[in-house]
N, CA, C and O atoms as a Tinker XYZ file with bonds, in Angstrom:
   456  protein
     1  N    -22.051000   13.900000  -31.412000    73     2
     2  CA   -22.817000   15.053000  -30.964000    64     1     3
     3  C    -22.380000   15.482000  -29.565000    63     2     4     5
     4  O    -22.499000   16.654000  -29.209000    81     3
     5  N    -21.882000   14.551000  -28.782000    73     3     6
     6  CA   -21.410000   14.884000  -27.440000    64     5     7
     7  C    -22.521000   15.172000  -26.450000    63     6     8     9
     8  O    -22.316000   15.933000  -25.504000    81     7
     9  N    -23.695000   14.583000  -26.645000    73     7    10
    10  CA   -24.833000   14.836000  -25.753000    64     9    11
    11  C    -24.586000   14.204000  -24.388000    63    10    12    13
    12  O    -24.194000   13.042000  -24.287000    81    11
    13  N    -24.823000   14.996000  -23.336000    73    11    14
    14  CA   -24.727000   14.532000  -21.954000    64    13    15
    15  C    -26.103000   14.661000  -21.310000    63    14    16    17
    16  O    -26.680000   15.748000  -21.286000    81    15
    17  N    -26.626000   13.558000  -20.789000    73    15    18
    18  CA   -27.925000   13.581000  -20.112000    64    17    19
    19  C    -27.736000   14.045000  -18.673000    63    18    20    21
    20  O    -26.852000   13.556000  -17.969000    81    19
    21  N    -28.565000   14.990000  -18.237000    73    19    22
    22  CA   -28.486000   15.526000  -16.881000    64    21    23
    23  C    -29.666000   15.093000  -16.023000    63    22    24    25
    24  O    -29.536000   14.953000  -14.807000    81    23
    25  N    -30.821000   14.879000  -16.655000    73    23    26
    26  CA   -32.036000   14.480000  -15.944000    64    25    27
    27  C    -32.956000   13.794000  -16.946000    63    26    28    29
    28  O    -33.111000   14.262000  -18.074000    81    27
    29  N    -33.568000   12.680000  -16.534000    73    27    30
    30  CA   -34.465000   11.956000  -17.444000    64    29    31
    31  C    -35.729000   11.507000  -16.713000    63    30    32    33
    32  O    -35.658000   10.804000  -15.705000    81    31
    33  N    -36.880000   11.920000  -17.231000    73    31    34
    34  CA   -38.171000   11.418000  -16.761000    64    33    35
    35  C    -39.183000   11.661000  -17.878000    63    34    36    37
    36  O    -38.875000   12.335000  -18.861000    81    35
    37  N    -40.372000   11.121000  -17.729000    73    35    38
    38  CA   -41.411000   11.333000  -18.738000    64    37    39
    39  C    -41.866000   12.791000  -18.760000    63    38    40    41
    40  O    -42.203000   13.326000  -19.816000    81    39
    41  N    -41.875000   13.425000  -17.597000    73    39    42
    42  CA   -42.384000   14.783000  -17.475000    64    41    43
    43  C    -41.352000   15.856000  -17.805000    63    42    44    45
    44  O    -41.698000   16.898000  -18.361000    81    43
    45  N    -40.081000   15.607000  -17.465000    73    43    46
    46  CA   -39.032000   16.625000  -17.664000    64    45    47
    47  C    -37.689000   15.938000  -17.834000    63    46    48    49
    48  O    -37.301000   15.092000  -17.030000    81    47
    49  N    -36.990000   16.313000  -18.890000    73    47    50
    50  CA   -35.649000   15.794000  -19.140000    64    49    51
    51  C    -34.744000   16.954000  -19.534000    63    50    52    53
    52  O    -35.193000   17.932000  -20.131000    81    51
    53  N    -33.464000   16.831000  -19.194000    73    51    54
    54  CA   -32.496000   17.875000  -19.497000    64    53    55
    55  C    -31.220000   17.221000  -20.014000    63    54    56    57
    56  O    -30.772000   16.201000  -19.490000    81    55
    57  N    -30.647000   17.820000  -21.044000    73    55    58
    58  CA   -29.369000   17.355000  -21.588000    64    57    59
    59  C    -28.610000   18.565000  -22.119000    63    58    60    61
    60  O    -29.167000   19.655000  -22.254000    81    59
    61  N    -27.343000   18.357000  -22.415000    73    59    62
    62  CA   -26.553000   19.427000  -23.023000    64    61    63
    63  C    -25.615000   18.827000  -24.057000    63    62    64    65
    64  O    -25.298000   17.638000  -24.027000    81    63
    65  N    -25.179000   19.686000  -24.974000    73    63    66
    66  CA   -24.201000   19.276000  -25.986000    64    65    67
    67  C    -23.306000   20.481000  -26.276000    63    66    68    69
    68  O    -23.747000   21.626000  -26.172000    81    67
    69  N    -22.061000   20.222000  -26.638000    73    67    70
    70  CA   -21.156000   21.334000  -26.922000    64    69    71
    71  C    -21.449000   21.957000  -28.286000    63    70    72    73
    72  O    -21.868000   21.275000  -29.221000    81    71
    73  N    -21.219000   23.261000  -28.376000    73    71    74
    74  CA   -21.304000   23.916000  -29.684000    64    73    75
    75  C    -20.183000   23.384000  -30.575000    63    74    76    77
    76  O    -20.386000   23.147000  -31.766000    81    75
    77  N    -19.013000   23.201000  -29.996000    73    75    78
    78  CA   -17.853000   22.689000  -30.734000    64    77    79
    79  C    -18.193000   21.328000  -31.339000    63    78    80    81
    80  O    -18.632000   20.418000  -30.635000    81    79
    81  N    -17.988000   21.201000  -32.635000    73    79    82
    82  CA   -18.269000   19.952000  -33.328000    64    81    83
    83  C    -19.694000   19.857000  -33.866000    63    82    84    85
    84  O    -20.023000   18.918000  -34.591000    81    83
    85  N    -20.535000   20.819000  -33.516000    73    83    86
    86  CA   -21.930000   20.805000  -33.954000    64    85    87
    87  C    -22.307000   22.081000  -34.700000    63    86    88    89
    88  O    -23.474000   22.472000  -34.737000    81    87
    89  N    -21.304000   22.722000  -35.293000    73    87    90
    90  CA   -21.534000   23.987000  -35.991000    64    89    91
    91  C    -21.584000   23.797000  -37.501000    63    90    92    93
    92  O    -20.949000   22.898000  -38.052000    81    91
    93  N    -22.352000   24.661000  -38.158000    73    91    94
    94  CA   -22.381000   24.716000  -39.619000    64    93    95
    95  C    -21.167000   25.523000  -40.093000    63    94    96    97
    96  O    -20.472000   26.114000  -39.267000    81    95
    97  N    -20.901000   25.561000  -41.383000    73    95    98
    98  CA   -19.687000   26.226000  -41.889000    64    97    99
    99  C    -19.507000   27.688000  -41.476000    63    98   100   101
   100  O    -18.370000   28.147000  -41.361000    81    99
   101  N    -20.594000   28.435000  -41.248000    73    99   102
   102  CA   -20.444000   29.837000  -40.861000    64   101   103
   103  C    -20.201000   30.019000  -39.368000    63   102   104   105
   104  O    -19.984000   31.143000  -38.915000    81   103
   105  N    -20.233000   28.932000  -38.592000    73   103   106
   106  CA   -19.870000   29.000000  -37.179000    64   105   107
   107  C    -20.998000   28.911000  -36.177000    63   106   108   109
   108  O    -20.746000   28.884000  -34.972000    81   107
   109  N    -22.244000   28.863000  -36.645000    73   107   110
   110  CA   -23.385000   28.725000  -35.734000    64   109   111
   111  C    -23.682000   27.258000  -35.485000    63   110   112   113
   112  O    -23.421000   26.417000  -36.346000    81   111
   113  N    -24.234000   26.937000  -34.298000    73   111   114
   114  CA   -24.715000   25.574000  -34.081000    64   113   115
   115  C    -25.744000   25.284000  -35.164000    63   114   116   117
   116  O    -26.654000   26.078000  -35.402000    81   115
   117  N    -25.590000   24.153000  -35.807000    73   115   118
   118  CA   -26.454000   23.733000  -36.915000    64   117   119
   119  C    -27.873000   23.507000  -36.405000    63   118   120   121
   120  O    -28.070000   22.929000  -35.336000    81   119
   121  N    -28.861000   23.966000  -37.173000    73   119   122
   122  CA   -30.260000   23.747000  -36.804000    64   121   123
   123  C    -30.585000   22.277000  -36.620000    63   122   124   125
   124  O    -31.396000   21.913000  -35.769000    81   123
   125  N    -29.951000   21.437000  -37.416000    73   123   126
   126  CA   -30.160000   19.993000  -37.272000    64   125   127
   127  C    -29.646000   19.454000  -35.955000    63   126   128   129
   128  O    -30.172000   18.470000  -35.435000    81   127
   129  N    -28.609000   20.100000  -35.403000    73   127   130
   130  CA   -28.080000   19.669000  -34.099000    64   129   131
   131  C    -29.097000   19.946000  -32.993000    63   130   132   133
   132  O    -29.260000   19.140000  -32.077000    81   131
   133  N    -29.788000   21.103000  -33.083000    73   131   134
   134  CA   -30.856000   21.373000  -32.115000    64   133   135
   135  C    -31.925000   20.288000  -32.224000    63   134   136   137
   136  O    -32.444000   19.815000  -31.213000    81   135
   137  N    -32.250000   19.898000  -33.455000    73   135   138
   138  CA   -33.272000   18.871000  -33.663000    64   137   139
   139  C    -32.831000   17.517000  -33.130000    63   138   140   141
   140  O    -33.646000   16.758000  -32.607000    81   139
   141  N    -31.545000   17.214000  -33.262000    73   139   142
   142  CA   -31.042000   15.928000  -32.753000    64   141   143
   143  C    -31.181000   15.850000  -31.240000    63   142   144   145
   144  O    -31.695000   14.859000  -30.721000    81   143
   145  N    -30.730000   16.880000  -30.520000    73   143   146
   146  CA   -30.833000   16.830000  -29.054000    64   145   147
   147  C    -32.295000   16.837000  -28.621000    63   146   148   149
   148  O    -32.661000   16.174000  -27.651000    81   147
   149  N    -33.136000   17.592000  -29.345000    73   147   150
   150  CA   -34.555000   17.651000  -28.997000    64   149   151
   151  C    -35.254000   16.322000  -29.239000    63   150   152   153
   152  O    -36.000000   15.844000  -28.385000    81   151
   153  N    -35.013000   15.724000  -30.407000    73   151   154
   154  CA   -35.665000   14.445000  -30.699000    64   153   155
   155  C    -35.166000   13.355000  -29.756000    63   154   156   157
   156  O    -35.930000   12.474000  -29.362000    81   155
   157  N    -33.901000   13.413000  -29.399000    73   155   158
   158  CA   -33.358000   12.448000  -28.443000    64   157   159
   159  C    -34.069000   12.565000  -27.099000    63   158   160   161
   160  O    -34.537000   11.564000  -26.556000    81   159
   161  N    -34.154000   13.779000  -26.561000    73   159   162
   162  CA   -34.817000   13.970000  -25.265000    64   161   163
   163  C    -36.298000   13.624000  -25.334000    63   162   164   165
   164  O    -36.815000   12.936000  -24.454000    81   163
   165  N    -36.986000   14.097000  -26.374000    73   163   166
   166  CA   -38.412000   13.821000  -26.489000    64   165   167
   167  C    -38.722000   12.349000  -26.638000    63   166   168   169
   168  O    -39.690000   11.851000  -26.063000    81   167
   169  N    -37.901000   11.646000  -27.411000    73   167   170
   170  CA   -38.117000   10.206000  -27.611000    64   169   171
   171  C    -37.810000    9.408000  -26.346000    63   170   172   173
   172  O    -38.542000    8.478000  -26.005000    81   171
   173  N    -36.732000    9.767000  -25.650000    73   171   174
   174  CA   -36.410000    9.070000  -24.394000    64   173   175
   175  C    -37.531000    9.305000  -23.379000    63   174   176   177
   176  O    -37.979000    8.368000  -22.719000    81   175
   177  N    -37.977000   10.546000  -23.257000    73   175   178
   178  CA   -39.059000   10.855000  -22.314000    64   177   179
   179  C    -40.335000   10.100000  -22.667000    63   178   180   181
   180  O    -41.014000    9.581000  -21.781000    81   179
   181  N    -40.664000   10.035000  -23.950000    73   179   182
   182  CA   -41.859000    9.306000  -24.388000    64   181   183
   183  C    -41.736000    7.811000  -24.105000    63   182   184   185
   184  O    -42.714000    7.173000  -23.718000    81   183
   185  N    -40.552000    7.253000  -24.294000    73   183   186
   186  CA   -40.356000    5.829000  -24.017000    64   185   187
   187  C    -40.378000    5.532000  -22.527000    63   186   188   189
   188  O    -40.808000    4.450000  -22.127000    81   187
   189  N    -39.929000    6.455000  -21.702000    73   187   190
   190  CA   -40.073000    6.282000  -20.248000    64   189   191
   191  C    -41.558000    6.241000  -19.908000    63   190   192   193
   192  O    -41.997000    5.393000  -19.131000    81   191
   193  N    -42.332000    7.158000  -20.490000    73   191   194
   194  CA   -43.778000    7.180000  -20.249000    64   193   195
   195  C    -44.452000    5.900000  -20.755000    63   194   196   197
   196  O    -45.359000    5.376000  -20.107000    81   195
   197  N    -44.011000    5.402000  -21.902000    73   195   198
   198  CA   -44.628000    4.206000  -22.492000    64   197   199
   199  C    -44.577000    3.018000  -21.539000    63   198   200   201
   200  O    -45.547000    2.268000  -21.429000    81   199
   201  N    -43.459000    2.844000  -20.852000    73   199   202
   202  CA   -43.337000    1.781000  -19.867000    64   201   203
   203  C    -43.062000    0.419000  -20.480000    63   202   204   205
   204  O    -42.928000    0.291000  -21.697000    81   203
   205  N    -42.980000   -0.603000  -19.624000    73   203   206
   206  CA   -42.664000   -1.963000  -20.069000    64   205   207
   207  C    -43.674000   -2.498000  -21.075000    63   206   208   209
   208  O    -44.880000   -2.312000  -20.916000    81   207
   209  N    -43.176000   -3.163000  -22.109000    73   207   210
   210  CA   -44.029000   -3.783000  -23.108000    64   209   211
   211  C    -44.582000   -2.824000  -24.141000    63   210   212   213
   212  O    -45.381000   -3.219000  -24.991000    81   211
   213  N    -44.166000   -1.566000  -24.078000    73   211   214
   214  CA   -44.631000   -0.563000  -25.032000    64   213   215
   215  C    -43.422000    0.240000  -25.511000    63   214   216   217
   216  O    -42.363000    0.212000  -24.883000    81   215
   217  N    -43.581000    0.944000  -26.606000    73   215   218
   218  CA   -42.499000    1.803000  -27.091000    64   217   219
   219  C    -43.092000    3.003000  -27.820000    63   218   220   221
   220  O    -44.240000    2.974000  -28.263000    81   219
   221  N    -42.293000    4.052000  -27.936000    73   219   222
   222  CA   -42.743000    5.276000  -28.587000    64   221   223
   223  C    -41.909000    5.541000  -29.829000    63   222   224   225
   224  O    -40.699000    5.315000  -29.839000    81   223
   225  N    -42.572000    6.025000  -30.881000    73   223   226
   226  CA   -41.897000    6.388000  -32.126000    64   225   227
   227  C    -42.324000    7.799000  -32.522000    63   226   228   229
   228  O    -43.495000    8.162000  -32.414000    81   227
   229  N    -41.351000    8.588000  -32.984000    73   227   230
   230  CA   -41.635000    9.947000  -33.395000    64   229   231
   231  C    -42.456000    9.999000  -34.666000    63   230   232   233
   232  O    -42.189000    9.267000  -35.619000    81   231
   233  N    -43.463000   10.873000  -34.676000    73   231   234
   234  CA   -44.293000   11.043000  -35.874000    64   233   235
   235  C    -44.314000   12.491000  -36.368000    63   234   236   237
   236  O    -44.763000   12.754000  -37.484000    81   235
   237  N    -43.836000   13.431000  -35.554000    73   235   238
   238  CA   -43.791000   14.826000  -35.989000    64   237   239
   239  C    -42.740000   15.573000  -35.181000    63   238   240   241
   240  O    -42.596000   15.364000  -33.976000    81   239
   241  N    -42.004000   16.454000  -35.870000    73   239   242
   242  CA   -41.006000   17.306000  -35.226000    64   241   243
   243  C    -41.109000   18.685000  -35.869000    63   242   244   245
   244  O    -41.090000   18.813000  -37.093000    81   243
   245  N    -41.217000   19.711000  -35.034000    73   243   246
   246  CA   -41.319000   21.085000  -35.527000    64   245   247
   247  C    -40.321000   21.926000  -34.766000    63   246   248   249
   248  O    -40.288000   21.887000  -33.536000    81   247
   249  N    -39.499000   22.693000  -35.483000    73   247   250
   250  CA   -38.467000   23.503000  -34.834000    64   249   251
   251  C    -38.501000   24.940000  -35.326000    63   250   252   253
   252  O    -38.684000   25.206000  -36.514000    81   251
   253  N    -38.320000   25.861000  -34.386000    73   251   254
   254  CA   -38.177000   27.274000  -34.702000    64   253   255
   255  C    -36.886000   27.760000  -34.034000    63   254   256   257
   256  O    -36.752000   27.717000  -32.811000    81   255
   257  N    -35.941000   28.221000  -34.858000    73   255   258
   258  CA   -34.651000   28.697000  -34.352000    64   257   259
   259  C    -34.706000   30.218000  -34.270000    63   258   260   261
   260  O    -35.017000   30.885000  -35.256000    81   259
   261  N    -34.405000   30.765000  -33.098000    73   259   262
   262  CA   -34.561000   32.202000  -32.874000    64   261   263
   263  C    -33.277000   32.925000  -32.487000    63   262   264   265
   264  O    -33.259000   34.155000  -32.458000    81   263
   265  N    -32.219000   32.207000  -32.193000    73   263   266
   266  CA   -30.952000   32.817000  -31.802000    64   265   267
   267  C    -29.834000   31.866000  -32.197000    63   266   268   269
   268  O    -30.024000   30.650000  -32.221000    81   267
   269  N    -28.675000   32.419000  -32.504000    73   267   270
   270  CA   -27.517000   31.596000  -32.870000    64   269   271
   271  C    -26.613000   31.384000  -31.669000    63   270   272   273
   272  O    -26.380000   32.300000  -30.881000    81   271
   273  N    -26.113000   30.175000  -31.540000    73   271   274
   274  CA   -25.096000   29.858000  -30.531000    64   273   275
   275  C    -23.823000   29.521000  -31.295000    63   274   276   277
   276  O    -23.856000   28.754000  -32.257000    81   275
   277  N    -22.699000   30.095000  -30.865000    73   275   278
   278  CA   -21.432000   29.861000  -31.560000    64   277   279
   279  C    -20.385000   29.181000  -30.683000    63   278   280   281
   280  O    -19.412000   28.631000  -31.199000    81   279
   281  N    -20.574000   29.212000  -29.365000    73   279   282
   282  CA   -19.583000   28.608000  -28.468000    64   281   283
   283  C    -20.275000   28.149000  -27.191000    63   282   284   285
   284  O    -21.450000   28.434000  -26.964000    81   283
   285  N    -19.522000   27.437000  -26.369000    73   283   286
   286  CA   -20.072000   26.966000  -25.098000    64   285   287
   287  C    -20.948000   25.741000  -25.274000    63   286   288   289
   288  O    -20.642000   24.839000  -26.054000    81   287
   289  N    -22.037000   25.732000  -24.537000    73   287   290
   290  CA   -22.936000   24.581000  -24.500000    64   289   291
   291  C    -24.346000   24.966000  -24.909000    63   290   292   293
   292  O    -24.790000   26.093000  -24.693000    81   291
   293  N    -25.029000   24.017000  -25.498000    73   291   294
   294  CA   -26.463000   24.105000  -25.756000    64   293   295
   295  C    -27.123000   23.250000  -24.681000    63   294   296   297
   296  O    -26.860000   22.050000  -24.594000    81   295
   297  N    -27.971000   23.854000  -23.868000    73   295   298
   298  CA   -28.704000   23.109000  -22.850000    64   297   299
   299  C    -30.148000   22.996000  -23.295000    63   298   300   301
   300  O    -30.794000   23.996000  -23.610000    81   299
   301  N    -30.648000   21.771000  -23.317000    73   299   302
   302  CA   -32.014000   21.507000  -23.782000    64   301   303
   303  C    -32.853000   20.990000  -22.623000    63   302   304   305
   304  O    -32.463000   20.057000  -21.921000    81   303
   305  N    -34.018000   21.617000  -22.434000    73   303   306
   306  CA   -34.961000   21.186000  -21.412000    64   305   307
   307  C    -36.242000   20.730000  -22.091000    63   306   308   309
   308  O    -36.865000   21.483000  -22.839000    81   307
   309  N    -36.624000   19.504000  -21.825000    73   307   310
   310  CA   -37.787000   18.865000  -22.436000    64   309   311
   311  C    -38.915000   18.802000  -21.403000    63   310   312   313
   312  O    -38.734000   18.280000  -20.303000    81   311
   313  N    -40.075000   19.339000  -21.771000    73   311   314
   314  CA   -41.228000   19.363000  -20.872000    64   313   315
   315  C    -42.420000   18.697000  -21.553000    63   314   316   317
   316  O    -42.734000   18.999000  -22.704000    81   315
   317  N    -43.077000   17.794000  -20.840000    73   315   318
   318  CA   -44.258000   17.124000  -21.390000    64   317   319
   319  C    -45.423000   18.103000  -21.488000    63   318   320   321
   320  O    -45.730000   18.819000  -20.534000    81   319
   321  N    -46.059000   18.124000  -22.643000    73   319   322
   322  CA   -47.292000   18.890000  -22.835000    64   321   323
   323  C    -48.506000   17.979000  -22.777000    63   322   324   325
   324  O    -49.589000   18.395000  -22.366000    81   323
   325  N    -48.313000   16.710000  -23.199000    73   323   326
   326  CA   -49.393000   15.723000  -23.192000    64   325   327
   327  C    -48.777000   14.340000  -23.043000    63   326   328   329
   328  O    -47.895000   13.960000  -23.813000    81   327
   329  N    -49.239000   13.595000  -22.061000    73   327   330
   330  CA   -48.798000   12.210000  -21.855000    64   329   331
   331  C    -50.034000   11.322000  -21.869000    63   330   332   333
   332  O    -50.636000   11.060000  -20.827000    81   331
   333  N    -50.402000   10.868000  -23.044000    73   331   334
   334  CA   -51.594000   10.046000  -23.195000    64   333   335
   335  C    -51.267000    8.576000  -23.339000    63   334   336   337
   336  O    -50.103000    8.178000  -23.294000    81   335
   337  N    -52.309000    7.769000  -23.513000    73   335   338
   338  CA   -52.130000    6.332000  -23.676000    64   337   339
   339  C    -51.485000    5.987000  -25.001000    63   338   340   341
   340  O    -50.690000    5.051000  -25.079000    81   339
   341  N    -51.822000    6.743000  -26.062000    73   339   342
   342  CA   -51.296000    6.414000  -27.381000    64   341   343
   343  C    -50.443000    7.522000  -28.003000    63   342   344   345
   344  O    -49.873000    7.331000  -29.077000    81   343
   345  N    -50.351000    8.669000  -27.345000    73   343   346
   346  CA   -49.595000    9.773000  -27.917000    64   345   347
   347  C    -48.980000   10.638000  -26.815000    63   346   348   349
   348  O    -49.582000   10.857000  -25.764000    81   347
   349  N    -47.766000   11.122000  -27.087000    73   347   350
   350  CA   -47.140000   12.095000  -26.202000    64   349   351
   351  C    -46.731000   13.309000  -27.025000    63   350   352   353
   352  O    -46.429000   13.199000  -28.213000    81   351
   353  N    -46.726000   14.462000  -26.378000    73   351   354
   354  CA   -46.231000   15.687000  -26.994000    64   353   355
   355  C    -45.292000   16.346000  -25.987000    63   354   356   357
   356  O    -45.658000   16.567000  -24.833000    81   355
   357  N    -44.081000   16.656000  -26.439000    73   355   358
   358  CA   -43.090000   17.332000  -25.597000    64   357   359
   359  C    -42.600000   18.596000  -26.287000    63   358   360   361
   360  O    -42.489000   18.651000  -27.511000    81   359
   361  N    -42.307000   19.613000  -25.479000    73   359   362
   362  CA   -41.672000   20.827000  -25.968000    64   361   363
   363  C    -40.250000   20.860000  -25.433000    63   362   364   365
   364  O    -40.015000   20.637000  -24.246000    81   363
   365  N    -39.310000   21.140000  -26.314000    73   363   366
   366  CA   -37.909000   21.204000  -25.935000    64   365   367
   367  C    -37.406000   22.611000  -26.221000    63   366   368   369
   368  O    -37.540000   23.118000  -27.335000    81   367
   369  N    -36.829000   23.233000  -25.205000    73   367   370
   370  CA   -36.266000   24.574000  -25.348000    64   369   371
   371  C    -34.749000   24.454000  -25.224000    63   370   372   373
   372  O    -34.231000   23.941000  -24.232000    81   371
   373  N    -34.050000   24.935000  -26.248000    73   371   374
   374  CA   -32.584000   24.943000  -26.262000    64   373   375
   375  C    -32.104000   26.347000  -25.905000    63   374   376   377
   376  O    -32.568000   27.333000  -26.476000    81   375
   377  N    -31.177000   26.428000  -24.960000    73   375   378
   378  CA   -30.673000   27.718000  -24.491000    64   377   379
   379  C    -29.149000   27.747000  -24.530000    63   378   380   381
   380  O    -28.488000   26.709000  -24.501000    81   379
   381  N    -28.609000   28.963000  -24.597000    73   379   382
   382  CA   -27.160000   29.142000  -24.547000    64   381   383
   383  C    -26.695000   29.204000  -23.091000    63   382   384   385
   384  O    -27.501000   29.055000  -22.171000    81   383
   385  N    -25.403000   29.423000  -22.886000    73   383   386
   386  CA   -24.847000   29.453000  -21.531000    64   385   387
   387  C    -25.399000   30.589000  -20.678000    63   386   388   389
   388  O    -25.317000   30.542000  -19.451000    81   387
   389  N    -25.953000   31.597000  -21.314000    73   387   390
   390  CA   -26.537000   32.731000  -20.587000    64   389   391
   391  C    -28.038000   32.559000  -20.361000    63   390   392   393
   392  O    -28.699000   33.455000  -19.834000    81   391
   393  N    -28.569000   31.410000  -20.760000    73   391   394
   394  CA   -29.975000   31.127000  -20.548000    64   393   395
   395  C    -30.906000   31.699000  -21.602000    63   394   396   397
   396  O    -32.125000   31.684000  -21.434000    81   395
   397  N    -30.337000   32.200000  -22.686000    73   395   398
   398  CA   -31.164000   32.773000  -23.750000    64   397   399
   399  C    -31.684000   31.672000  -24.668000    63   398   400   401
   400  O    -30.931000   30.787000  -25.073000    81   399
   401  N    -32.972000   31.731000  -24.993000    73   399   402
   402  CA   -33.601000   30.733000  -25.859000    64   401   403
   403  C    -33.039000   30.858000  -27.275000    63   402   404   405
   404  O    -33.019000   31.944000  -27.854000    81   403
   405  N    -32.585000   29.731000  -27.820000    73   403   406
   406  CA   -32.045000   29.702000  -29.181000    64   405   407
   407  C    -32.954000   28.923000  -30.130000    63   406   408   409
   408  O    -33.001000   29.212000  -31.326000    81   407
   409  N    -33.672000   27.939000  -29.599000    73   407   410
   410  CA   -34.530000   27.126000  -30.445000    64   409   411
   411  C    -35.655000   26.527000  -29.603000    63   410   412   413
   412  O    -35.462000   26.182000  -28.438000    81   411
   413  N    -36.826000   26.412000  -30.215000    73   411   414
   414  CA   -37.980000   25.782000  -29.582000    64   413   415
   415  C    -38.446000   24.673000  -30.511000    63   414   416   417
   416  O    -38.734000   24.904000  -31.686000    81   415
   417  N    -38.515000   23.469000  -29.964000    73   415   418
   418  CA   -38.875000   22.301000  -30.775000    64   417   419
   419  C    -40.041000   21.577000  -30.106000    63   418   420   421
   420  O    -40.095000   21.471000  -28.881000    81   419
   421  N    -40.967000   21.086000  -30.914000    73   419   422
   422  CA   -42.061000   20.261000  -30.401000    64   421   423
   423  C    -41.980000   18.908000  -31.093000    63   422   424   425
   424  O    -41.821000   18.835000  -32.312000    81   423
   425  N    -42.090000   17.836000  -30.311000    73   423   426
   426  CA   -42.089000   16.487000  -30.882000    64   425   427
   427  C    -43.337000   15.747000  -30.421000    63   426   428   429
   428  O    -43.729000   15.816000  -29.256000    81   427
   429  N    -43.946000   15.042000  -31.355000    73   427   430
   430  CA   -45.072000   14.172000  -31.059000    64   429   431
   431  C    -44.620000   12.741000  -31.283000    63   430   432   433
   432  O    -44.032000   12.422000  -32.317000    81   431
   433  N    -44.894000   11.878000  -30.312000    73   431   434
   434  CA   -44.558000   10.456000  -30.410000    64   433   435
   435  C    -45.832000    9.622000  -30.302000    63   434   436   437
   436  O    -46.729000    9.934000  -29.518000    81   435
   437  N    -45.896000    8.579000  -31.085000    73   435   438
   438  CA   -46.980000    7.612000  -31.040000    64   437   439
   439  C    -46.528000    6.462000  -30.157000    63   438   440   441
   440  O    -45.431000    5.936000  -30.348000    81   439
   441  N    -47.348000    6.062000  -29.197000    73   439   442
   442  CA   -47.015000    4.986000  -28.259000    64   441   443
   443  C    -47.714000    3.712000  -28.718000    63   442   444   445
   444  O    -48.926000    3.694000  -28.934000    81   443
   445  N    -46.926000    2.644000  -28.863000    73   443   446
   446  CA   -47.449000    1.377000  -29.383000    64   445   447
   447  C    -47.122000    0.220000  -28.439000    63   446   448   449
   448  O    -46.176000    0.290000  -27.654000    81   447
   449  N    -47.914000   -0.837000  -28.529000    73   447   450
   450  CA   -47.602000   -2.081000  -27.819000    64   449   451
   451  C    -46.555000   -2.849000  -28.600000    63   450   452   453
   452  O    -46.531000   -2.791000  -29.829000    81   451
   453  N    -45.696000   -3.560000  -27.907000    73   451   454
   454  CA   -44.680000   -4.387000  -28.574000    64   453   455
   455  C    -45.316000   -5.573000  -29.246000    63   454   456
   456  O    -44.619000   -6.383000  -29.858000    81   455
């Protein structure tokens, strides 16, 4: 996938991935690729929030794709909507090189004790 992490925290995380190698046959970045970068960021952020002796697992992922990206980079910004004791919710916005929103994903993670 070629994901590069730029910033990681429970509240806000940022990563990017190239369009090259992540496109469907017609040339657009695959919707599943947006979901991969989003679930990666949301899960890492949730596990940072969980802290030592705890871990987070994804229980729901919802994606809406609104624009196609065909070249350059997909930049994903993950923002916490809820950081609770047993559940986290993050919104991930994927944008093209011009800053235009291409996909909006929400992930819910369940936080458990080890």
